N, C-alpha and C positions, 0 to 999 in steps of 0.2 A: 884414408877415411872410409869407414864403413858406409856403404850406400844402402839406404832403406829400400825395402820392397814396397813399391808404390804402383797402384793400378791407375788406369785412365779410362774415363767414360767419354766417348765421342758421340755427339748427337748429329745424325745425318738427315738430310732431306734432299732428294734428287741429286746425289753426289756426281761430280764430274772429275776429269783428270786433275784439275787443280786441287781438289779435295784430297785425292790420293797422294799428290806430291806434298801437300801440307802434312799429312799423317806420316809420311816417310821421314820428315824432319825430326820426329820424336819417337818413332816406332821402337828404337833400340834403347830408349830412356826408361821405359816402364816394364815391370815384370809381366803385366798382362794388360791388354786393351779390350774394352767392350765397345763394339760399334753398334749403336742402337739407331735403327733406321725408321724414320717417320714417313718414308716414301710409300706409295701405294703398291709398289712392286718389289720383288726380291732382287737386291743388287749384290749378292754375295760374290758372284764371279768377278766382280769389279775389283775385289780386294785379295784375290787368291795369290798374287805375287808379293804380298806383304811378308817380309821375313821377320816375323815376331809372333809371340803367342797372342792370339786374339780369338774372341767369340763375336760372331755377327748375329745380331738379333733383329730380324725384320718385324715391324709392327703392322705393316700393310695398310696403314692409315695414319694421317697426321693427327696425333693425339696431343701435340704441343710439346714444348721443350721440357716442362716439368715432369711429365709422365715418362718421357724418354730418359731423363736423368735418374729418376727414381728406379726405373727398370734396371739401368746399369749399376746403380749403387747397391741395389738388392743382390745382384749377382756377385758384385765385388765383396760384399759382406759375407755371403755364403761361401766364397772361396777363401775367406780368412784375411783379407787385407785390412790394415789399420789406417791406411791413408789412400785417398783417391783424388785424382785431379780430373776435373771436368774440362772438356775441350769443345769449342765450336768448330764446325768443319772449315770455317774461313780463318782459322788461327794456325800459326806455325811458331817455332821457337826462335827467339832472337838470341837467347842464352840458354844454357842448360839449367832450366828452372828446377828440375828434380835435384840436381847437385846443390843448388843454392838453398832449397828448402831443407835438404838433408843436413847441411851445415848448420842451419838455424836450429833445427830440432836437437842436434847434438849439443849445442852451446847454450840453449835457453830452456827455462821452465815452461812447459806446455800445459800446465794445469788449467789455466783459464783461457787458453787459445783454442778457438774452434776452426780457424781457417788461416792459411797463408796465401797471399795474393801477389801478383807481379805488377810491374809497371807495364803500360800498354803503348806500343808504338803503332800508330795508325796513320792513314793518309791525312788525318786532321790535326795530329799533334806529334811532337817528338818527345822522347823520354828525357828526363832530367839526368844530370850527372851526379846526383846525390848518392851516397852510399849508406850502408847500414840498413836499418829497418824502422818502421814507424806504425803506430796504431792508426787505423782508418775506420770510418763508419761504413762506407759504401765502396763497392768495387764491382767488377764483372765476374761472372762465374767461370768464364773461359780462362784456363790457365791457373785457376785457384785450386789449391790443395785443401781438401776438407778432412778434418780429423774425425774418423768414423765413430769413436765413442761419444763425441759431442753430437754428431749427426743422429745417432740413436736417441739421445736425450732430447734434442730439439725437434725431432720429427722430420718428415720428408719435405721436399719442395712442394709448394702449393699448386696443385694441378688445376685449380679453378681459374688461375691467372692465365693459363694456356701458353702465352708467349712472353711478352715484355714484362719487365720488372720482377720476374721470378727470382732473379739473383738479388735484387735490392730488398725484396721482402725477406729473403733468407738472412741477409746480412743485418737487417734491422732486427730480426728475431734473435740473432746471435747477441747483439748488443742489449736487447731487452731482457735477456736471460743472464746477463752478467758476464758473458764471455767476450773475447776480443777477436778482431780480424787484424792481422799484421801484414803490412806490405813489406816484402823483401825487395829492396831497391835493386839488388843485383840480378833479380829474376826479371827478364824482359820477354814479353810475348808480342810477336808481330800479329796484329789483329786487323783484318780488312773487312769491316762491316759494309753492307750494301752500298748504295750509291753515295758518292761524295761530290758536292758541287762547289764551285769556286766563285766568289763575288770579287770582281776586279774593277779597278778604274785604270784604263790603259793597261800597262804592264804591271801595275801595283796590285798585289793580292791583299784584299782587305779581310777576307774571311773564307775559311773552308768549313762547310757545314754538311750535315747528313740530310738526305731526303728519302722518304719511304712512301709507300702507297697509302691512300686514305684509310684503308682497312687496318693497316699496320699502325697508323696514327690513332685509330680508334682504340686498339689495345693499349697503346702507350698512355693515352689520356685517361682511359677508364681505370687502368691499374694504378697509375699515379694518384688519381683521385681517391681510390680505395685505400692506398697506402697512407695518404695524408690523414684520412679519417681514423685509421687504425693506429698509426704510430706517431702522428703529429710531429714530424721532423722537418725543419726548415729546408734542407736540400731538396726534398720532394716537392715542396711548394715552389721553390725557385725553378726547378726543372719543368714543372707543369706550366708555369708562366712563360718560360722560354719557348716551349712548344707552341703556344698560341701566338707569340710574337713572330716566330719563324713563319707560321702559316700566313699571317697578315702581311708581313713585309717581304718575304722571299718566295713564297710558293705561287705557282700557277693554279688555276682551278680552285680558288680559295673557297668558293661556295660549297663544293662537295666536301672539302676538308672540314670546314667549319660546321657543316650539318652533322657529319659523323662525330666531330669533337663534342658537339652539344649532346648528342645521344650518349656518347661515352661518359661524359661528365655526369649525366643523370643516372646512367647504369652504375657507375662507381659509387655515387651517393646512396643508391638504393640496393647495393650489394647484389646486382645482377651480373654475375661473372660467367665463366665458361667460354666456349667457342663462339665467336661472333656469328650471328644469324641476321639475315636481311629483315 
């Protein structure tokens, strides 16, 4: 089978040895890798032993995930790639997603497809045993392959969102413009987002759930609120409701979280986006 030339854009922020090990799990799967670093210092020496074609792009400031993605995608387009996979620094490969995506592209009409996305194996959920592919409305950007000619038509990632929901906004934009996001079930990404907590009774695990800082919750609530106003899709409403329930039922320091959530909700309603400021 002919393997497509695919690039990868990896968004970095204060990378450590684990990040380097994650990148090594897929460094030989891509024709070129663009490492875009939101850290305040240059970390290029950290990656010198990577045995692959790569460019390291330090931004010397945290401009948010959307700007980092757009920076990498711009370079990928300049270098002539037609397909680009975005990767978070806490992701690694569970299966050869490039091979799975290549097979899908060879066997299917891509006229209306803007992105191919994997299943996600995390500390909070296991992947299903289903095969084949299916249309989805929402996914995560990490491990997703974006079709560059559709990216050019749809426009870049929304930098005003800064952090959370950047991917959801883009997937909703894909749908609003009549294109599709396809989940390839044979593509599995090992994804390890921030902190995972476990709710137990004795030895019985009732729930694994994510926890983030109050400021991170500000971004999530604000951007979800903004997405609800713009796209009016039920999954965004449900997700926002769950955020509030988690704070009320599961989180410590509820007052600080709820204060920032209230500010976030107002900012989302009033279209006040960008980087959070006290």
